N, C-alpha and C positions, 0 to 999 in steps of 0.2 A: 432238522434237528438230529445231531447224532446221538445215538443210543447211550444210555447211562449205565454204566457196569459196576458201580457199587453204592453204598448207601452214603458214603461221604460225599462223593460227587454230586448224588442226588441232592444232598443238604446245600450243597454250594449253589446249584440252581434254584432251588426253592427261596435261599436266602437272597439271591439277585433279584426274585419276583416279590421281596417282601413278605414271604410267606413262611418264615421261622422265626419264633418267639424264644430267644435265648434266656434261660433262667439260670442264674448263675448262684443264688443264694443254695444252702443245703437243702435238699428235700428227702423225704423218706419215701423208699419203696412199698411201705406198708400204708396202702389207701391213698396218700398225698399225692404221688406221682400221678396215679389213676384218677384221683377226684380233678386235679387241674386239667388232665386231658379230657376229661368228661366235660368240664366247664369250658374249655376250649372248643370243644367240638360242637357243643350247643349254641355258641355264641359266635361261630364262624370265624374264630380267630387265627391266627398263625399258628402252625405245628410246634408245640412245646418241645425244647430241646434242654434236657436236665444235665447240666455241666458237673454237679456236685451230688452224689447221692450218699446218704448217710449209711455208715456200716459197710461200706466196700472201700476198696483200695483207691487212691487218687487216680482220675483219668477215666474210670469206668463211668459210662454214661447211659441216658435213657432218651428215647425219643418217641414222643405220643403223636397219635393221630396221622401217621405217615400216609395212609391211603384215604383219608377224609376228604370231604369238599373243601375246596380251597376257600382262602379269607377274601380272594378277589370275587366279589359277589358278579362280575362281568364274565367270569372265566370259571364256574364252579367246579368242572371237571379238569382243572389244572394238573393237581397232584397225580391223578391216574394217567392224563395224557403223558407229562413228563416221564412217569415211571415206565411208558410203554414205548419211549422213543418218539413221540409226537410233539408238536409245538404246544405249547400252554394253552393257546387260545381256541383248541378244537372244540366242537360241539359234540353234545351226547351222541347224535346222530352218526357223525364223522367218527367218532370213537367205535361204534358198534359195526360200521362197514368196514373199519380197519381190522377188526377182528374176523369178520365173515371172509375177508379176502384170503385169509390162511387156508380154508378149505380147498382152493383151486390152485394151490401152489405145490411145488415139490419139497417134500420135509428135508428140514436140515437137522440131523441129531447135533447133541453135544459133543465137543471136542475135548479129550482128556490131556490134562498138563501134569507136569511132575510136582510133587509135593514142595520142592524148591522153589518153585513160581508161585506158588498158591498163598495169598495174604493169611487165608485162614489157618496156616499151619504154624504161625510165627510162635505160638505157645501151644504145648502138648501136654495134657494130664492123663494118665493112665491108671487104671485100677482103682486102689484106694485114694489116690491123690485126686480122681476124677469126681470132684464133690462140687455140688451147687451152692456151699456156702460162700464161695468168694463172688459170687454175681448177685445183682441187684434184681431178684424174682419179685415181682409186683403182686401184693394183694389188691385185686382189683375192685372188688364191691365188699362191703361190711359182713354181707350174710354169705360170701361164697364158702364153699368147703374147705377152701385153704388159698394159699398164694397159686395163681395161675401163670405157669412158666411160658406158655405157649398163647398167645393171642393173635399175633401178627407175624408167626415163623411158619415154616413148611415142615411137614413130616415126609421124609423119603422111606418108601417101602417098595419091595418088588415081589412078584410072585414066586413060589419056590423053582419054577422051570425057567424064571428070567425072561418071560415073554414080554411082561408089562412092569415098567418102573412107573410109580404114581408120586406125584408131589402135591400135598394137600395141605390146607389149613384146616387143623381141628383142636379143639381146647385140650390142654394139658394140665392137670393140677399136680402140685408137688406132693408127695408124702413123707420123703425125708430127703437128706443131702444127696443118696443115691438111688432113689425110686421116685416114679411119677405114676399116674393113671389119667386115662382120657377115654372119650368116646370113642366106640367101635360099633357104629349102628350098622346093621346088614345092608341098608341101603347106600351108605357112603362109600365110595372107592376105598377107604382104608379099611373099613370093615369087610369089603370083599376080600381084599388081599390077606388079611389077618385069618379069615375063614379058611383059606387054602393052607395056611401054616398049622392052624388048629388041627385040620383034617389029617394031616400027615405026622401029628405029634410032635412038631419041632417048635421052637421058640423063633418068633419073626425079628429078623434083623431090622434094626430101625437107623435112622438119623434125624433129629430135629435140627433144622438150620434157622438161626436167627440173624437177620440183617444180610448185606449183600447188594447184589443186583434188586432194584425196586421193582422190576419187573415179575420176580419169582413169586413173592407172595400175593401179587395181583392175579397171576395167573392160577397159582395154587387156591385162591378162592373163587375159581369159576368153574363152573360144570362142563368142561370140555368133554368130548366123548370117551365113554369107558376103553380101556385099553389102549389109547393114545397117551404117549408120555408127554408131560407138560414141558420138560426139558427140550424137547424136539418141537413141539408148539411154538415155545417162546423163540426157538432160534429161527424158526419159519417165519415168523411174525418180524423179527428184527432184520432177517435177509441174511443173518450171519450167526455161527454156531456160539452157543452158550459154552464158556470155559468151566469144566468140572474137574474134580481131584478125586482120587481114591481116599476112602475112610481109612482110619487107623485099624480098626479091629474087626469090622464087618465088610461085607462085599457089596458095597454100596458106592456111588459116586454123589459128590455134592459140589453145589455152585462154589467156585474157587474163592470169590471175593467174600464170602460169609464173614459175618462179625464173630459168631461163636457156632460150633457143630457139637451136638450131642450125641454120642453113639452108644449102642447096646443092644438088648434083644427084650422083646414082649412075651409075656408069658401066655400059655396057651388056655389058661382058664381064666374067669372072672372072680378075682379074690380080692380086688379093692373096692370100696365104695367111693365112687366119683360125684361131685356135686355137692350142693346146688351151685349154680351159676347164672347171673343175668344176661340173657342170651339176646341174639340179634333182632328177635321180634320185639322188643322193647319192655320186656316184662322180667320182673326177678321173682322166680318161682321156687317153692321149697322141694324140688324134686332131685332125687338122686337114682343111682344105678349101678349095680355090680359091673365091674369094668376089670380088664386084663391090668397087670403091672409092667411098665416100663423099668428094667434095671440098667443103670447106666456104667458103661465099662470104659468111657474115654470121652474126654472134653477136649477140642480144639478152638483156639481163638485168637484174634488180632490182637495187637498192642492198644490199650486204651479202646476196648470194644464198646457199641453202642448197642443197646438192648432195646427193641422196638415194643411197643406196648399199645394196644387199642382198649378203650374202655367202653364196652358194648353197653347198649341201653337204646332207650327210644331213638328212633333215626331223625335224621341220618347221620352215621357214623360209618367208619371204615367197614364193619361188619356187614353193611348193605350194598355198599356201592361197588365193590368189585364182583361180587355176585350178580348185581343187577345188569352190569355191562356185559359179563360172560352168558347169563341166560338170555339176555335179549339178543346176542350174536347168535346164538346156537337155535333160538325160535325163528328168527330172522332167515337163517340158512337152511332150516328145514322146511319152510313155507315156500321159499323161492325155489329150492330143488324140487319141490313138488310141482312147480309150473304155475304158481299163484302169483299174481300181481301185489306186491307188497312194497309198499314205501319205505316204512321202517318199524321196529318193533323196541317197546322200552318198558322195562320192569320198574314201576313207580317206587322209587326210593323211600319217599315220604311214608308209604304204606308198609314198611318194613318188607318189601319184596312180597307182597301178597297180591298186587295188581298189576296185570300185563296188560299195555297199552298197544295195539297194533294198528297202524294207518296203512290206508290203501289209496292209489290214485283215485282222483276224483272222477275220472273217466274209467273206472275199472271194467265196467259193463262192455267198452269196446272190445277188451280182451276175453272176456267171458260172456260171449253172446248167449243169448236165451237162459242166463243164469241168474235166478233171484238172489236177493241179499240173504234171504233165509239158506238157500243152497250153499252159497257162497262162505257164510259163516259155520255152516255144518261141516264143510269140508275143512276149515281151519281148525274147528274144535276136534274133528276126527283124528286129524294128523297130530294134534298135541296131546289127545288120550293115550297114543301108543308110543309116545316117546318120553324119556325120564325129563327132559327139560319142560316140557308140558305139564308133567306133574307137579312141577315146582311152582306153577302159578293157579293159584285157588280160583282166581277170578280173572277173565280176560275181556276187556272190551274192545270191538273192532268200529273203528272210525274214520270217517274221511281225512285226508293228509293236509286239509286247512288247518288241522289241528296239530300244534307241536307236543307230542307226548312227554317232553322233558319239562314243559312249561306248566306248572301246577295251576296257573289262572286259566290256561287253556282247557286244560283237562277236566277241571271242576264246571266250567261253563258248558261243556260237551258234555258231560255225564249228567248235569242237572236238566239238559234242554233236548237231548237226543236218547237218552235211555228210558224205555217205558218203564213204570214201576213194577209190572208183572209179566207182561209180554215180551217176545221176541229175546228169548233167552233159551240155552239148551246146555243139558247136564249130562256128564259122564262119569261114571264111577271108576278110580283109578287107585294104584298104590300111592300113599303121601308119606312124607316125611313127618316125624312127630312134633316139630317145631311148630308148626303152624296154628295160631291161637284162635283162627276162626273156626275151627273144627270141635266138635264135641270131644269130651274126654275118652269117650268110648272109640270115637273114630281114629284119635290119635294112637290109642293104645293098640288097635287091631291093625293099624297101617293101612287102613282104605278109607275113603272119602270121596266127595263129588267136586269135580271142577265144573265151571260154570263160564259159558262165553256168550257175551251178550253182542246181539246186532244193533249197534248205534249208528248205521250208515243212512245218510239222506237219500230222499227219493233222487229219481233221474232228473235231467233237465227237462224231458218232456213230460213229466209227472209234476213239474211245478216246484223243482228243487229251490230251495232256500239257500241264501247265502249270507255270509257273515256281514253285520253292518258295522264296517270297519272304515278308516280313512281311505284304504287302499281300494275299498269296494263301492263307497257311497258317492265318490266325486271323480268327475271325468281327468283324464291325464293332464290337460292344460291347467287346471285348477291346482293340481297336485304339485306339478312342477313348479307353477309360480310361487307357492307357499314355500316349498322346500329352499327355492333359490333366495327367497327373501330372508329366510331364516340363516341362510350361510353368509348372507352379506351382513346381517346384523351381529354375527359373531366374529366377522373379520376384522382385525384391527385396521384403523384408518389411520395411516401416519400422517396424511396430508391435513387432517383436521387440526385447526390450530388450537394450542395448549391454553390451559386457564389464566 
């Protein structure tokens, strides 16, 4: 499938798959659009496209749940796959493998195009005219600290010396028509870059990008390695460069097909109160924090712009799916690069990305002679304990690859029957992010806590290995083939059969 270059083309593809719900009645951006998006996500309905938004000019639209699970239950990862230039019917394992392949390819950086050719430059607002008032900024949850402008867009920032440009998703709350605030955690890439600007006493230039190439927020929500540019990563994934254009007022490049681009500078001090906000872990907590202030200096946008929104909450929704794919790919690359035989890795979306499932070939002992499962699992945990993506996995289960880790029924059966209640587990103390609700309040505030890796590997064949009691394993091939052939004949129309 050819890659998709903007949000409008993405919508046409989703529409062809029956995965867009057109909502033509007027809808308010204050809670109603997000509430519909939340309900759509929980019920696995098509992505809602709001054609009429109250209080803004005709033609301004909103799109909900652009990165959530598909309404096609047979192809749940379709929105992610299509966003990244893949057919809609790929599996979770194929998606992860696709991302892992980037690590072995020559990088393809973005290509700069002229402003005349960039759709995001159709309308340009500068200075006092660059106001948020004309846009449909959503109030996402009723107890949030304010409207949240950024839930499915990326923040573009680069280090003062220009060595690293980062595109990342992080929530941004509106303060007034020209000011915003958002999280700048020291463990996040955006926090690391902001700290470099604060150290030299200069406000950090920023651009916030809404809409455009659907792969941009997908990659922006994934933990690719520090100091690797997301624009280069995405171009390498596509096999062709991403088109970018210069900002109007700051020295940053942004995706040229963006729907809306907001530019300006971020303060070097934490003078605003950010939050609360119901986050990806699925809980609405009354937490706030002092954060820097974004000052808006320019806004550019396409005619009839589409503003994306995700309504974060209990999984699965957009906030968990992109990170699940990205963390899975980075963990898989980490372990394979260390020479370990790994079939796949999958960060369980339904657990709000708290559980990592790693599967290994059932004959892994052939590759690791004289290695016990305890030593094998210890090596996995050791590698994860020294890597940022490993710290994002509070609990890891290592299982044989007769289990599909993206299949919840498979996973629950394996965890119930292969994981000892108290034995065969190992712990490491690591830096943690404060969002993970499985940790104590003290651990979250200190930024340190344990990760645990469980050994769920079955015994070897020589030691009396059990096998799954399934249709494929319980009956000889000739019986299975006869039954499958009979089923096929029963389903095939018989045009020679006389009519009634």
